[in-house]
C-alpha positions in Angstrom: 0.0 -0.1 -0.1 1.1 3.5 -1.2 1.2 6.1 1.8 1.9 9.3 2.3 3.0 11.4 5.2 0.7 14.2 7.0 2.4 16.4 9.1 0.4 18.6 11.7 1.0 21.0 14.1 -0.7 20.6 17.4 -0.6 21.4 21.1 1.6 18.7 22.7 -1.0 18.7 25.6 -3.6 17.9 23.0 -1.5 15.3 21.0 -0.9 13.7 24.3 -4.7 13.5 25.1 -5.6 12.2 21.9 -3.0 9.6 21.8 -4.2 8.3 25.3 -8.0 7.9 23.9 -7.0 6.4 20.8 -5.1 3.9 22.8 -8.0 3.5 25.4 -10.4 2.9 22.3 -7.7 0.4 20.6 -6.9 2.6 17.5 -3.6 4.7 16.5 -3.8 8.1 16.2 -3.0 7.7 12.6 -5.9 5.1 11.9 -8.2 7.8 13.5 -7.0 10.7 11.5 -7.3 8.4 8.1 -10.8 7.0 9.0 -11.6 10.8 9.5 -10.3 12.0 6.2 -12.0 9.1 4.3 -15.4 10.3 5.9 -14.4 13.7 4.8 -13.9 12.8 1.3 -16.6 10.5 1.0 -19.4 12.7 2.8 -17.9 16.1 2.1 -19.2 16.8 5.6 -17.4 17.7 9.1 -18.6 16.3 12.0 -18.0 17.0 15.6 -19.7 15.6 18.9 -19.5 17.8 21.9 -21.2 15.9 24.1 -19.8 16.4 27.3 -19.7 20.1 26.7 -20.7 22.3 29.5 -22.5 25.4 28.1 -21.3 29.0 28.8 -22.8 31.3 31.4 -23.7 33.3 28.2 -25.4 30.3 26.6 -27.2 29.2 29.9 -28.5 32.8 30.3 -29.6 33.1 27.0 -31.3 29.6 27.1 -33.2 30.7 30.2 -34.2 34.0 28.8 -35.6 32.1 25.8 -37.7 30.1 28.1 -39.1 32.8 29.7 -40.1 34.7 26.5 -41.9 31.7 25.0 -43.7 31.4 28.6 -44.7 35.0 27.9 -45.6 34.4 24.4 -42.6 36.6 23.0 -41.7 34.3 20.2 -40.0 35.1 17.1 -42.0 34.6 13.9 -41.0 32.2 11.4 -40.5 33.0 7.8 -41.2 31.6 4.4 -38.2 33.5 2.9 -35.3 35.7 3.4 -36.9 39.0 2.8 -39.4 38.9 5.3 -36.7 37.9 7.9 -34.5 40.9 7.0 -37.7 43.2 7.2 -38.6 41.8 10.5 -34.9 42.1 11.5 -34.9 45.6 10.4 -37.9 46.7 12.4 -36.5 45.4 15.7 
């Protein structure tokens, strides 16, 4: 099998974390990168999972405000075209 070398620059701490996770899952970092690259070529999409991300204070506050607005009936309208959305944004 022909191979090419791909060299990337990354934070050493990140590299160690990735290497540890890859080992725990039974993979090499190289095999994970190759699988990701094949997926990118096949689907032309980039997918990231942020399952254990903790929302920032800004996001938490925004979500709480949204819930309050929904309870008060202050819900943004839906639009069928971009022009209507732009017109509504300009009026706000």
